[in-house]
C-alpha positions as CSV (number, residue, x, y, z in Angstrom):
1,M,67.4,32.0,72.6
2,T,64.4,31.6,74.6
3,T,63.5,28.6,76.9
4,E,59.2,29.2,76.7
5,P,57.8,26.4,74.9
6,L,57.0,27.3,70.6
7,V,53.7,28.1,70.3
8,P,51.6,27.0,66.7
9,L,50.5,29.8,65.2
10,H,47.3,27.7,63.7
11,G,46.3,26.9,66.7
12,G,47.3,29.1,69.4
13,W,47.3,32.5,68.1
14,E,44.3,33.6,69.9
15,T,45.7,32.7,72.9
16,L,48.8,34.3,72.4
17,A,47.4,37.2,71.2
18,R,45.1,36.9,74.2
19,G,48.4,37.1,76.6
20,W,49.5,40.6,74.6
21,A,46.2,42.1,75.3
22,R,46.7,41.0,78.3
23,R,50.5,42.2,79.7
24,R,49.6,45.7,77.2
25,G,46.2,46.1,79.6
26,A,44.2,46.1,76.7
27,R,40.9,45.0,76.0
28,A,40.4,41.7,73.2
29,T,37.1,40.8,71.8
30,T,36.1,37.9,69.5
31,E,34.5,38.7,65.8
32,Q,33.6,37.4,63.0
33,G,36.4,34.6,63.7
34,G,38.6,37.3,64.7
35,L,40.2,39.2,67.4
36,N,40.5,42.2,67.9
37,V,42.5,44.4,70.7
38,D,41.7,48.1,71.5
39,I,44.9,49.0,72.6
40,L,46.7,52.9,74.1
41,T,50.2,53.7,72.5
42,G,51.9,56.6,71.1
43,R,52.4,60.0,71.8
44,P,50.1,61.6,72.2
45,T,48.5,58.6,73.0
46,R,45.5,57.4,70.7
47,K,43.5,54.3,70.5
48,H,44.2,52.2,67.9
49,T,42.8,48.5,67.2
50,V,44.6,45.5,66.6
51,G,42.3,43.3,64.2
52,L,43.9,39.7,63.5
53,T,42.4,37.0,61.1
54,P,43.2,34.0,60.2
55,T,42.7,33.6,56.8
56,G,43.8,30.4,54.5
57,R,47.0,29.8,56.0
58,T,47.9,33.1,56.9
59,L,47.3,34.9,60.2
60,V,46.0,38.9,58.7
61,L,47.0,41.7,61.3
62,I,45.6,45.3,60.5
63,I,46.0,47.7,62.8
64,T,44.3,51.4,62.6
65,D,43.4,55.0,64.6
66,G,40.1,54.5,62.8
67,T,41.5,57.7,60.4
68,L,38.9,58.2,57.7
69,V,39.9,59.7,54.5
70,T,37.8,62.2,53.0
71,R,37.1,62.2,49.1
72,E,39.1,65.4,49.2
73,R,42.4,64.3,51.2
74,L,41.9,60.7,49.0
75,A,44.9,61.9,46.1
76,A,47.4,63.4,49.1
77,T,47.1,60.5,51.5
78,A,47.0,58.0,48.9
79,A,50.0,59.5,47.7
80,A,51.4,59.2,51.5
81,A,50.4,56.1,51.5
82,T,52.3,55.0,48.1
83,A,55.4,57.2,49.4
84,W,55.4,54.6,52.8
85,N,54.9,51.4,50.7
86,A,58.0,52.7,48.5
87,R,60.2,53.0,51.5
88,E,58.7,50.2,53.9
89,V,58.5,46.8,54.0
90,N,56.4,45.6,56.5
91,P,53.6,47.3,57.7
92,T,51.6,47.9,54.2
93,A,49.6,51.2,53.8
94,V,46.1,49.9,52.8
95,L,43.4,52.4,52.2
96,G,40.1,51.1,52.6
97,Y,36.9,49.4,54.4
98,D,33.7,47.8,53.5
99,R,31.6,49.3,56.3
100,T,31.2,52.7,55.2
101,E,31.8,54.9,52.2
102,L,35.3,56.8,53.8
103,L,38.3,55.1,53.5
104,L,40.0,54.1,56.4
105,L,44.1,54.1,56.6
106,S,45.4,50.5,58.2
107,A,48.4,49.3,58.7
108,V,48.5,45.4,57.5
109,S,50.5,42.8,57.8
110,T,50.8,39.3,57.9
111,L,52.7,36.3,59.8
112,P,52.7,32.5,59.1
113,L,50.0,30.3,61.0
114,A,52.6,27.2,59.4
115,A,55.1,29.5,62.2
116,H,55.2,28.3,65.8
117,M,56.6,31.1,68.6
118,A,57.1,31.7,72.2
119,P,54.7,34.3,73.7
120,T,57.6,36.4,74.1
121,D,59.2,36.5,70.6
122,F,55.1,36.3,69.2
123,A,54.5,39.6,72.0
124,A,57.6,41.7,70.7
125,T,56.6,41.0,67.0
126,L,53.4,42.6,67.9
127,N,55.0,45.4,70.1
128,D,57.5,46.3,66.6
129,L,54.4,46.2,64.3
130,L,52.6,48.0,66.3
131,E,55.1,51.2,67.0
132,R,55.8,50.8,63.1
133,A,51.9,50.9,62.0
134,T,51.7,54.0,64.9
135,R,54.2,55.6,62.6
136,L,52.5,54.6,59.3
137,L,49.3,56.1,60.4
138,S,50.8,59.4,62.2
139,E,53.0,60.2,58.5
140,C,50.6,59.1,56.5
141,G,47.9,60.9,58.5
142,D,50.1,64.3,58.4
143,L,51.0,64.0,54.9
144,G,47.3,63.6,54.0
145,R,45.6,65.8,56.1
146,I,43.0,63.5,56.7
147,L,40.3,63.7,58.6
148,P,40.3,61.8,62.5
149,G,38.1,59.3,62.8
150,G,35.1,61.0,65.0
151,A,32.1,58.6,67.2
152,D,29.8,59.2,64.2
153,Q,32.3,58.4,61.6
154,D,33.4,55.1,63.3
155,P,33.6,52.3,60.6
156,R,33.8,49.6,63.2
157,R,30.1,50.1,64.5
């Protein structure tokens, strides 16, 4: 049991997320009421973006490595994502993005904003989610043989 003070996610999620990013040596930027953390992880090392956005009573976490899915690979990637979602509860594989014609492969999870967490527990939760999201993105990418997102196709721009 931790002796750290519990922080309400409702008012403290951004401070907790920025602390997590700082300890991981990652860059955090504010965007449209949310926070994006660009972090290097996995083997081989890849850049992942962890997006945290409060919505209603939930903190939505979206993790992506920028993998874009072409129309030709949509069926195979959707099948891989469906297989992941049938086997794993969290995170959920999602295909979609509103800023590009190509679909973005992401791992999505949520935390209740009513929760209270110690900073180390919040960090452990994000580390675990990031590890599982990295597996999801790798597995769905391998099975779907999808196109890695390049600088010219980055939907976050």
